[in-house]
N, C-alpha and C positions, 0 to 999 in steps of 0.2 A: 257666208252670202247677208250682208245686213237685211232688217227688215226694210221695204220703202213706206209703211211710218210704224217708227218700232213700239212696241210695247214694254221695253227697257226702262221708260220711266214710268212706266204703271205700276212694275216690282218699287220703286223707289215709296210711292203712294201706298202699297199697300203693305210695307216692309214696318215690321213693328219694332220691338226696343232691343238692344243686342248690337256689338259688333260684327256679328253676322246670321244675321235673318234668313229663313231659311224662306225660301221662293215658293208661294204656292205650285201645286201640282200643275195644276193647268195653263199656267204661264211656262214650265219647263217643258210641256208636253206640247202646250201652243208651237213655241217657239222652233222646237225641234220639223213639224208635222210643216208649217209654212215652209221651210226652207228647204224636206221635199216638195212641197208643193211645186215651190218655184223651179228648182232643178228638173222637176219631172216635164212638167208644162212644157218651160224653154226647150226642153231638147225631144218633144214631141212622142212621149211615152204616156200617152193616155189612162190609160189602165191606171199606174201610179200616181200620177194626177188627180184624178178622182177621188182613187183613196185615201189619199192624205188632207186633199180638201174636205173632204168629209170630217176628216178625225180633227182638225185644224178648226174649224168650224163648227165642230160639239164642243172642244174645250173650252173656247172664248166663252159660247153662249149659255155654257155652266155658269155664268156670273150674272147671270141677267142682267147685262149691262147693254144697252142701246149701243152707245158710243163706240165699247172696242170691238161688239161685237161689225158695225158699222164698218172698223178699219178689217174686220178681214173680209170683207166682202169689196172693200177697195182694191184690198192685193188682189184678188182676183181680176178684178177688173184693168188693174195698171200692170197684169203679167201680161194679160191677152191684148192689152194697147202696146206692150210691147215687141208683139209678135205681129204689130198691122192690122190685129182684128177688134176692129170698131163698133162692136156690138152695143147696144144699149146694156148700161150696167144695173142692171134690174133686178140681184140681189143687193144694191144700197137703195133703190127706190123708197121698200119698205118703212126703211131705216132714218131717211133724211131728214123727217120733224124732229126726231129723237137724236141725232147727231151736233157734234160743233160745230162751230164756225171754219175752223180750220177743215175738219173731214167733208163738210160743205163745198169748202172751194178748194180742197183736192180732186173730187167729185168733179165739178166744174172742170178744173184746171184737165184731168183726163176725157173728157167729151169737148174741150177746145173750145170751153164758153167762157173762162176765168174773164173775169173784169181786169187789166192792165194793175188797176189800184188794190185787187186783195192780192196781191201775188207775195206781199206782205205775210198773208198765213200758210203759204208752203213751206214744205222743207225747205231748207238753205240750197241744196244743192236743183231745186227747180227755180228758185225766185227770177235768177238772169231774163231765160227762156220763158217764162208767163210774162215778166215783166217788160220783154219787147228788147232785151239788151244786147242781142246778139245769136245767131243760130251757133256756126260752125265755132266760134270762139267760147262758146256760152258751154255747150257739151264738153269741151276740152278741161275745161275746171271741174267737172263731175268724174269722181277716181271711181266711184262702185258701177260696175258693169250694167244692172239692169236699170239703174235711175238713168242712168245715159241713155240710157234703148227707149226706158219711157221718155224721156224728154225727145228725144229724137223724133219718137213717133208722133209726139203732139207739134213738134212744127212740121210735120208732114200733113197731119189731120188739117193743120191750121193752113198749108201750101206756104208754109215758109221755111221747107227744105232744098236746099240748095244741094247737088252733086257729091259738096263736100260733107256736108252733113247725113247722106247717105251713104257715103264710103266710111264715117265712123262708126257706123251705124252698122254696118255691113260686115266692118273688120271685130268692131266690139265682140258681135255676137259670135265671128269663127273661132277669135280667141278663146272663147268661154267652151266649144263645141257645143252649142245648142242648136240643135238640126232645126226645131222648129223656127225659131228665130234668123237661125243664116238663108234659109229657105224665103221668105219675107222681105229681110235685106237686100238680097240677090235680085229676087222680084222687083222690087220696088227698084232697083240700079238699075235692072235689064228696060223694065218701061220708061224710064227716064231718057237712055239710050237712045232708044229705037225713036222716040218724041223727037230727040235732038238731031236724027239722022245718023247715029254713029252705029251703023249695024254690025259691025266690027268687032266691036264694044259690047254690042247688044247680045250677039253670040257669045262671045266669052264669057260672059255672065251666064248663062243658060249652060252653056257646058260646066261651068261649076255648082251652077244648081244641082244637075244630074249627077256629079260628085257626090253632093250632101244627101240625095236623093235615097243614095245606096246607105240598105242594111242589112246587115248579116245576120 
């Protein structure tokens, strides 16, 4: 899974001379912990998620770099947003003053408060959604499944998500087998169906939620 705010470019900045420079240990360790954290959280494996995020945060904070550490906190916020958990991004707040413009823009995007003219500061996957250039159409252009869920969640948070957006997000989560995300997006679909008076569709979606809730 690609990082939401990649650390790869940082490796290039830190690389020394030579054709095959050795990546710093913290970067290698952080990359693995980030991937495991994201998968665990999206799947609802909370104990693993907490452990892996603690490891991830510890590795990046070892650099003493506020910007890099801010990216770790933004990763946590983005994964929460992808599962429709819209709590404030508390871990990023103390780091905001020392974060880059791009990182502050990403935080605002996740909060649903980004000014459209600042969409250019975001990773390319999110610019169409942030710039108001389409809902479902913009999502279909996002290859990374987690990034697609984040973009869909921001559309929902800003009241721009139509039924097709909800379906794309639910299907994306289902294809990945991300239990927590599946439950969240099926729930959003069911709520929308109930509001539209589509009781049979709402009941069908709730039956899918019951299946997704099964855990052996």
